[in-house]
C-alpha positions in Angstrom: 279.4 14.0 141.4 276.1 14.0 143.3 275.5 10.6 144.9 272.3 8.7 145.7 272.5 5.7 148.1 270.8 2.7 146.6 269.0 0.6 149.2 267.8 -2.8 147.9 265.0 -4.6 149.7 264.7 -7.7 147.5 265.3 -10.0 150.4 262.8 -8.2 152.7 260.1 -6.4 150.9 260.7 -8.4 147.7 260.3 -11.6 149.6 256.8 -10.5 150.6 255.7 -10.6 147.0 253.2 -13.3 145.9 255.0 -16.5 144.8 258.4 -15.5 146.1 260.2 -17.9 148.4 263.9 -17.6 149.2 265.8 -20.4 150.8 268.8 -19.5 153.0 271.2 -20.4 150.1 269.0 -18.2 147.8 269.4 -15.3 150.1 273.1 -15.6 150.3 273.3 -15.8 146.5 271.2 -12.6 146.2 273.5 -10.8 148.6 276.5 -11.7 146.5 274.8 -10.7 143.3 273.8 -7.3 144.6 277.2 -6.7 146.2 278.8 -7.6 142.9 276.7 -4.9 141.2 277.9 -2.4 143.8 274.7 -1.8 145.7 275.7 0.0 149.0 272.7 -1.2 151.2 271.1 -4.6 151.2 268.1 -4.9 153.5 268.3 -8.6 154.2 265.2 -9.4 156.3 263.6 -9.2 159.7 265.6 -11.3 162.2 262.7 -11.2 164.6 260.2 -12.9 162.3 261.5 -16.5 162.2 264.5 -18.8 162.9 265.4 -19.0 159.2 266.1 -15.3 159.2 268.3 -15.5 162.2 270.2 -18.4 160.6 270.7 -16.3 157.5 272.2 -13.4 159.4 274.6 -15.7 161.2 275.7 -17.1 157.8 275.8 -13.7 156.2 278.3 -12.4 158.7 280.8 -14.9 157.1 280.6 -13.2 153.7 283.3 -10.9 152.5 281.4 -8.0 150.9 283.1 -5.4 148.8 280.4 -2.8 148.4 277.4 -3.5 150.5 276.3 -3.0 154.1 273.8 -5.5 155.3 270.7 -4.0 157.0 268.4 -5.8 159.5 264.8 -4.6 159.5 262.3 -4.4 162.3 259.7 -2.3 164.1 259.9 0.3 166.9 259.6 -1.1 170.4 256.1 -2.2 171.4 253.7 -0.1 173.3 254.3 -0.2 177.1 257.8 -1.7 177.0 261.4 -0.5 176.4 263.7 -1.3 173.5 266.0 -3.4 175.6 263.1 -5.6 176.8 261.5 -5.9 173.3 262.3 -9.2 171.7 262.2 -7.7 168.2 264.7 -4.9 169.1 267.0 -7.5 170.8 266.9 -9.7 167.6 267.9 -6.7 165.5 271.0 -6.3 167.6 271.7 -10.1 167.5 271.7 -9.9 163.6 275.1 -8.2 163.9 274.6 -5.9 160.9 276.3 -2.5 160.8 273.0 -0.8 159.9 269.4 -1.3 161.0 266.2 0.0 159.4 263.5 0.7 162.0 260.0 1.4 160.8 257.4 3.4 162.8 253.9 4.8 162.2 253.6 8.3 160.8 249.9 8.3 160.0 247.6 9.1 162.8 245.1 6.5 161.5 247.5 3.7 162.1 248.6 5.1 165.4 245.0 5.0 166.7 243.5 2.0 164.9 246.5 -0.3 164.5 248.8 0.4 167.4 246.0 1.6 169.7 248.5 4.1 171.0 248.3 7.7 172.0 250.1 10.1 169.5 252.7 11.0 172.1 253.4 7.4 173.0 254.1 6.6 169.3 256.6 9.5 169.2 258.4 8.1 172.3 258.4 4.6 170.7 260.2 6.1 167.7 262.7 8.2 169.5 263.6 5.7 172.1 264.1 2.9 169.6 266.3 4.9 167.4 268.4 6.0 170.4 268.7 2.4 171.6 270.4 1.4 168.3 272.5 4.5 168.1 273.8 3.8 171.6 274.7 0.3 170.3 276.8 1.9 167.5 274.5 1.2 164.6 273.7 3.3 161.6 270.0 3.8 161.8 267.5 4.4 159.0 264.1 5.4 160.1 261.3 4.2 157.7 258.3 6.5 158.2 255.6 4.0 157.2 252.6 5.5 155.3 254.3 8.9 155.5 252.6 10.5 152.4 249.2 9.4 153.5 250.0 10.6 157.0 251.3 14.0 155.7 248.2 14.6 153.6 246.0 13.8 156.6 247.9 15.6 159.3 251.2 17.2 158.2 252.3 18.5 161.6 252.0 15.0 163.2 253.8 13.3 160.3 256.6 15.7 160.6 256.7 15.2 164.4 257.4 11.5 163.8 260.4 12.4 161.7 261.6 14.9 164.4 261.3 12.2 167.0 263.6 9.9 164.9 266.0 12.8 164.2 266.3 13.7 167.9 266.9 10.0 168.6 269.9 10.2 166.3 268.6 8.7 163.0 271.1 8.9 160.1 268.4 8.8 157.4 264.7 9.5 157.3 263.1 7.3 154.7 259.6 8.5 153.5 257.4 5.6 152.6 254.6 5.6 150.1 253.4 2.4 151.6 250.1 2.3 149.9 251.7 3.2 146.5 249.0 5.7 145.6 250.8 9.0 145.6 251.4 11.1 142.5 254.8 12.4 141.4 253.8 16.1 142.0 252.7 15.2 145.5 255.9 13.4 146.2 258.0 16.2 144.9 256.2 18.8 147.0 256.2 16.8 150.2 259.9 15.7 149.9 260.8 19.3 149.2 259.1 20.3 152.4 260.8 17.6 154.4 264.2 18.3 153.0 263.7 22.0 154.1 262.6 20.9 157.6 265.7 18.7 158.1 268.6 20.3 156.4 271.8 18.3 156.5 270.0 15.0 157.3 269.7 12.3 154.6 266.2 11.8 153.2 265.2 8.5 151.7 262.3 7.5 149.5 260.5 4.1 149.5 257.7 3.7 146.9 255.3 1.0 145.9 253.8 0.4 142.4 250.1 0.3 143.2 249.4 3.4 141.2 252.0 2.7 138.6 254.2 5.7 139.6 256.8 4.1 141.9 259.8 4.8 139.6 258.6 8.3 138.7 257.9 9.1 142.3 261.4 7.9 143.3 263.1 10.1 140.6 261.0 13.2 141.6 261.9 12.6 145.2 265.6 12.7 144.3 265.1 15.9 142.4 263.4 17.3 145.5 266.3 16.4 147.8 266.2 12.7 148.6 269.7 11.1 148.7 268.6 7.5 149.3 266.3 5.4 147.1 264.8 2.2 148.3 263.3 -0.5 146.1 263.9 -4.0 144.8 266.2 -4.7 141.8 263.6 -6.0 139.5 260.5 -4.5 141.1 258.8 -7.5 142.8 257.4 -7.1 146.2 254.2 -6.7 148.2 251.0 -6.4 146.1 252.0 -4.7 142.9 255.6 -4.6 143.9 258.2 -2.0 144.8 260.0 0.6 142.8 262.3 -1.1 140.3 265.9 -0.2 141.0 267.0 -1.6 137.6 264.9 1.3 136.1 265.9 3.9 138.6 269.7 3.3 138.7 270.4 3.9 135.0 268.0 6.9 134.9 269.8 8.5 137.8 273.3 7.5 136.6 273.1 7.9 132.8 270.6 10.8 132.5 270.6 12.8 135.7 274.3 12.6 136.6 274.1 10.9 140.0 276.5 8.3 141.2 274.6 5.2 142.4 276.9 2.2 141.8 280.5 2.1 140.5 280.3 3.3 136.8 282.1 0.3 135.5 279.5 -2.0 137.1 276.5 -0.5 135.3 277.2 -2.8 132.4 276.4 -5.7 134.8 272.9 -4.5 135.5 271.1 -6.7 133.0 273.1 -9.8 134.0 272.5 -9.2 137.7 268.7 -8.6 137.2 268.4 -11.8 135.3 270.4 -13.6 137.9 268.1 -12.5 140.6 265.0 -13.5 138.5 266.6 -16.9 138.2 267.2 -17.2 141.9 263.6 -16.1 142.6 262.3 -18.6 140.0 260.7 -15.9 137.9 260.6 -15.3 134.2 262.1 -11.8 133.7 259.7 -9.2 132.3 260.7 -9.0 128.6 259.5 -5.4 128.4 261.2 -4.2 131.6 263.0 -0.9 130.8 266.8 -1.1 130.3 267.1 -4.8 131.2 264.2 -6.5 129.4 264.8 -8.8 126.5 262.7 -6.5 124.4 264.0 -3.2 125.8 266.1 -2.6 122.7 264.2 -4.8 120.2 263.2 -3.2 116.9 260.7 -4.6 114.5 259.4 -2.0 112.0 261.6 -1.6 108.9 261.8 2.2 109.4 262.9 1.8 113.0 265.5 -0.8 112.0 266.9 1.4 109.2 267.0 4.4 111.5 268.7 2.8 114.5 271.2 1.1 112.1 272.3 4.6 110.9 272.0 6.6 114.1 271.4 4.5 117.3 270.0 7.4 119.2 267.2 7.8 116.7 265.2 5.0 118.4 267.2 4.2 121.5 267.3 6.6 124.5 270.5 5.0 125.9 273.1 2.6 124.5 272.1 -1.0 125.2 275.7 -1.8 126.1 275.7 0.8 128.8 273.4 -1.4 130.9 274.7 -4.8 129.7 271.8 -5.4 127.3 272.0 -5.8 123.5 270.1 -4.5 120.4 267.9 -7.0 118.6 266.2 -6.8 115.2 263.0 -8.9 115.3 262.5 -11.4 112.5 259.1 -10.8 110.8 257.6 -10.2 107.4 257.5 -6.4 108.0 261.2 -6.2 108.8 262.8 -6.7 105.3 266.5 -7.2 104.6 267.7 -4.6 107.1 266.4 -6.7 110.0 268.0 -9.9 108.7 271.4 -8.5 107.9 272.8 -8.3 111.5 271.8 -11.9 112.2 273.2 -13.0 108.8 276.5 -11.3 109.5 276.9 -13.2 112.8 276.6 -16.4 110.8 278.1 -15.3 107.5 280.0 -12.0 107.9 280.6 -11.7 104.1 276.9 -11.4 103.3 275.6 -7.9 102.4 272.1 -6.5 101.9 272.4 -7.2 98.2 273.7 -10.7 98.4 271.4 -13.3 96.7 271.3 -15.3 99.9 269.8 -12.4 101.8 267.0 -12.1 99.3 266.5 -15.9 99.5 266.2 -15.8 103.2 263.6 -13.0 103.1 261.6 -15.3 100.9 262.1 -18.2 103.3 261.0 -16.1 106.2 257.8 -15.0 104.5 257.0 -18.6 103.4 257.5 -20.0 106.9 255.4 -17.2 108.5 252.7 -17.9 106.0 252.7 -21.5 107.2 252.2 -20.3 110.8 255.8 -19.9 112.1 256.6 -16.8 114.1 260.2 -15.8 114.6 259.7 -12.5 116.4 260.1 -14.2 119.7 261.8 -17.4 118.4 265.1 -16.0 117.2 267.0 -19.1 118.1 264.9 -21.1 115.6 265.4 -18.5 112.9 269.2 -18.6 113.4 269.0 -22.3 112.8 266.9 -21.7 109.7 269.6 -19.3 108.4 272.4 -21.8 109.2 270.5 -24.6 107.5 269.9 -22.5 104.4 273.5 -21.5 104.2 274.7 -25.0 104.7 276.3 -24.2 108.1 274.3 -26.6 110.2 276.3 -28.7 112.7 275.0 -32.2 112.8 274.7 -33.2 116.5 272.4 -36.2 116.5 270.2 -38.3 114.2 266.7 -39.1 115.5 265.4 -42.6 114.5 262.1 -42.7 116.4 260.2 -41.3 119.3 257.1 -42.6 121.0 254.8 -41.1 123.6 252.7 -43.2 126.1 250.1 -41.5 128.2 249.0 -43.0 131.5 245.6 -42.5 133.2 247.3 -40.6 136.1 248.4 -37.7 133.9 252.0 -39.0 133.7 253.6 -39.7 130.3 256.4 -41.8 129.1 258.6 -40.9 126.2 260.9 -43.4 124.3 263.6 -41.9 122.2 265.9 -43.7 119.7 268.8 -41.7 118.3 272.4 -41.9 117.3 275.5 -39.6 117.7 278.3 -40.2 115.3 277.0 -43.7 114.7 276.6 -44.6 118.3 273.0 -45.6 119.1 271.1 -44.6 122.2 267.6 -45.7 123.3 266.2 -43.9 126.3 262.9 -43.8 128.1 261.8 -41.2 130.7 258.6 -40.2 132.5 257.3 -36.6 132.9 254.3 -34.5 133.8 252.7 -34.6 130.4 254.1 -35.6 127.0 256.3 -32.5 126.5 258.0 -32.9 129.8 258.5 -36.6 129.1 260.0 -35.8 125.7 262.3 -33.2 127.2 263.5 -35.6 129.9 264.1 -38.5 127.4 265.9 -36.4 124.8 268.1 -34.8 127.4 268.9 -38.2 129.1 269.8 -39.6 125.7 272.2 -36.8 124.8 273.8 -35.8 128.1 276.3 -38.7 127.9 277.5 -37.2 124.6 277.1 -33.6 125.5 277.5 -33.0 129.3 276.9 -29.2 128.9 273.2 -30.0 128.4 272.8 -30.7 132.1 272.6 -27.0 132.9 269.9 -26.4 130.2 266.3 -26.5 131.2 262.9 -25.6 129.8 261.3 -22.6 131.5 258.2 -21.8 129.5 255.9 -23.5 127.1 253.1 -21.9 125.0 250.6 -23.2 122.5 248.6 -21.1 120.1 245.8 -22.5 117.9 246.3 -20.9 114.5 242.9 -21.6 112.9 240.1 -22.0 115.5 237.6 -22.9 112.8 239.4 -26.1 112.1 238.7 -27.2 115.7 240.9 -30.2 116.7 242.4 -30.4 113.2 243.8 -26.9 113.5 247.5 -26.1 113.1 249.2 -25.1 116.4 252.3 -23.1 117.0 254.4 -24.1 120.0 256.9 -21.7 121.6 259.5 -23.2 124.0 261.7 -21.0 126.1 264.9 -22.4 127.6 267.8 -21.3 129.7 271.3 -22.4 130.7 271.2 -20.1 133.7 272.7 -17.2 131.9 271.1 -16.8 128.5 267.5 -17.4 127.5 266.3 -18.4 124.1 263.0 -19.3 122.4 262.3 -21.8 119.7 259.2 -22.6 117.6 257.4 -25.5 116.0 254.3 -25.6 113.9 252.1 -28.7 113.0 248.6 -30.0 113.0 249.9 -32.4 115.6 250.7 -30.7 118.9 253.2 -33.4 119.8 255.0 -32.9 116.5 255.0 -29.1 116.9 256.4 -29.5 120.4 259.1 -31.9 119.2 260.2 -29.5 116.5 260.5 -26.6 119.1 262.2 -28.9 121.6 264.9 -30.3 119.3 265.6 -26.8 118.0 266.1 -25.7 121.6 268.6 -28.5 122.2 270.4 -28.0 118.9 270.7 -24.2 119.6 272.1 -24.9 123.1 274.7 -27.3 121.6 275.6 -24.8 119.0 276.3 -22.1 121.6 278.4 -24.7 123.6 280.3 -25.7 120.5 279.0 -29.2 121.1 280.9 -29.5 124.3 
């Protein structure tokens, strides 16, 4: 099988994305998650940038990795010095990684205006730095920064930078679309040219998403001869982000016949992507290809009917192949075909023609007329189904709740409830009434259901349903929650925003307890 080396830069280029901040523990967790997926190269940061990076590399040396090589990243030596006297180069050696990624300028504009170096001096900087690390026994990847812009401006000089790295002993020449503005046909033509100029030497591709073409550019580069693809697992990074490896890996492995990660690990792709989103404190993109919550979601009745008969009619790959799952969205346009899979999870004996199925279609339409929306709130709809079928598990009885709002924007919630006749009264503060309710309800129930300690609210949305009614309008509240593995959404509707929030919040807790079996 043809192979492509996957080079993940989540901890380096990804960490440069807006809003991304990894602690040392976070970085170690990301390394373990990527190694578990089977990623062969993990670019873990620039040890010369700060003390935290050096501390990370010291800790990372203690990890027992099964698949991945850690890669330290840094620049070529500075102008007017030698690699051995350059603090950045010395720190790369101190990182103790088996592989280093060295970036250098390949665009004459940057050589003149950023480095303020002569073209020949830049070539010496590249060659000498690569040789320095090769003499130290390192695998060296040369990242040709701004290569595509440099090639289009002055192809002979851009190629000369690659030749300097190759003569220095580079193991791989990575061509970087640093500005993210190249088109797939340009990338294909240029990579074809480079692969022809350097036969037998590995060629890498590093694309950014500024023009929306990063994944397509990466795939075309492989077709043109690249054997290493750089990116970040879920696409975050500088500016618009990097090429998303969670899109590239299954396209290469399932469709183009390339080996990227161990075949048995591909089914862990969705789980790993969501794990890294959790570590980065991001909400996963629901429409991300392959791994998104909506990637295999079907809403229209015709689509649902088709995919139920022949999955390939509306799905380009099997959801299970990447660790995702098919979903039929609950809405008034879906009909019985959409309800049936969920009904069978709750009541396997039901059929499309069962009276309860028709009743639940009517219940769905009635609730949606009242303002409920179950397309995103499948957890709430599962509870609706269970309640209608008499399969509700009674976890707690609410006696009363009260919200007090202070002048400093803090709120206090008081909750009175009982579990199996045992009464509990709890008060908790929060940043606003919903946060206070969440804290108070969780505090009241955790003594009875310890599993709730890992459940947390991650998103809250309010939609006014009738703007003409002004402050008397109905509102729909969607609450998204997670236990660290699964994510679910619940909904509440009322003219009272607190009441709508409470309905969505208690549904979220009840659904979590249902999944835990009340443990």
